[in-house]
C-alpha positions in Angstrom: -0.1 0.0 -0.2 1.4 3.2 -0.9 2.2 5.7 1.6 -0.6 8.0 0.3 -3.5 5.2 0.3 -2.2 4.8 3.8 -2.6 8.5 4.9 -5.9 8.8 3.4 -7.0 5.6 4.9 -6.0 6.5 8.7 -7.8 9.7 7.7 -10.8 8.2 6.6 -10.9 6.5 10.2 -10.2 9.3 12.0 -13.8 10.5 10.6 -15.4 7.6 11.8 -15.1 5.3 9.4 -13.8 2.6 11.3 -15.3 -0.9 10.6 -18.2 -0.3 13.0 -19.0 3.0 11.3 -18.6 1.2 7.7 -21.2 -1.3 9.0 -23.3 1.7 10.0 -23.0 3.0 6.7 -23.6 0.0 4.4 -27.0 -0.6 6.4 -27.9 3.3 6.1 -27.2 2.9 2.4 -28.6 -0.2 2.1 -32.2 1.4 3.5 -32.2 4.3 1.3 -31.9 8.3 1.6 -34.6 10.7 1.5 -33.7 14.2 0.9 -36.6 14.9 3.1 -34.9 13.2 6.2 -32.9 16.4 6.8 -36.1 18.0 7.9 -35.7 15.1 10.7 -32.4 16.2 12.1 -32.2 19.0 15.3 -30.8 22.4 14.2 -27.8 21.3 15.7 -27.7 18.6 13.4 -28.6 20.5 10.3 -26.0 23.1 11.3 -23.3 20.4 11.6 -24.0 18.7 8.6 -24.1 22.1 6.5 -20.7 22.9 8.4 -18.9 19.3 7.5 -20.2 19.7 3.9 -18.4 23.0 3.3 -15.5 20.9 5.1 -15.7 18.2 2.9 -15.7 20.2 -0.3 -12.6 22.1 0.6 -11.2 18.3 1.9 -12.3 16.9 -1.7 -10.3 20.3 -3.4 -6.9 19.4 -1.5 -6.9 15.7 -2.4 -7.2 16.1 -5.6 -4.7 18.7 -5.5 -2.6 16.5 -4.0 -3.1 14.0 -6.7 -2.3 16.4 -9.4 0.9 17.7 -7.6 1.8 15.6 -4.4 5.0 18.1 -3.6 2.8 21.2 -3.5 3.8 22.0 0.2 1.0 25.0 0.4 -1.5 22.3 -0.2 -0.1 19.9 2.1 -0.2 22.6 4.9 -4.1 22.8 4.0 -4.6 19.4 4.4 -3.2 19.5 7.9 -5.0 22.5 8.5 -8.0 20.0 7.5 -7.3 17.4 9.6 -6.7 19.0 12.5 -10.4 20.5 11.6 -11.7 17.1 11.3 -10.3 16.3 15.0 -12.8 18.6 16.6 -15.7 17.3 14.5 -15.3 14.0 16.3 -17.2 14.6 20.1 -20.3 16.2 18.0 -20.1 13.6 15.2 -19.9 10.6 18.1 -23.0 12.2 19.5 -24.9 12.2 16.7 -24.4 8.6 14.7 -26.6 7.9 18.1 -29.2 9.6 15.6 -30.2 6.8 12.9 -31.7 9.5 10.8 -28.1 11.4 11.1 -26.3 8.3 10.5 -28.2 7.9 7.3 -27.4 11.3 6.1 -23.7 10.9 7.4 -23.1 7.7 5.5 -24.2 9.5 2.0 -22.1 12.4 2.7 -19.3 10.2 3.3 -20.0 8.0 0.4 -20.2 11.2 -1.7 -16.7 12.1 -0.5 -15.5 9.2 -1.1 -16.8 8.3 -4.8 -15.2 12.3 -5.4 -11.6 11.8 -4.0 -11.5 8.5 -5.8 -12.6 10.2 -9.1 
């Protein structure tokens, strides 16, 4: 496994994609996603997902830039900053993942990010 793939795997695990979360994601995806479910989230959960989606967009951009130019120091610094920012999400994410509706929405967000990074 390349160093780049290993780093990405560790990062995704940090975001909650460890074995247990991956199982939740597969079950959540299998159950289907209804965009109306977003309205079932609390205002705090909605705000978190809105903030998280913005963060994901930045992260996707940084990862794609890294694929083009692995040696870009400025981009690497952005990745480090985004990684530190993701660490701050963990306490709320752990709390919100106990809500099945939130878990489904989060799983679809992670799926989107994973697909875009893989392109």
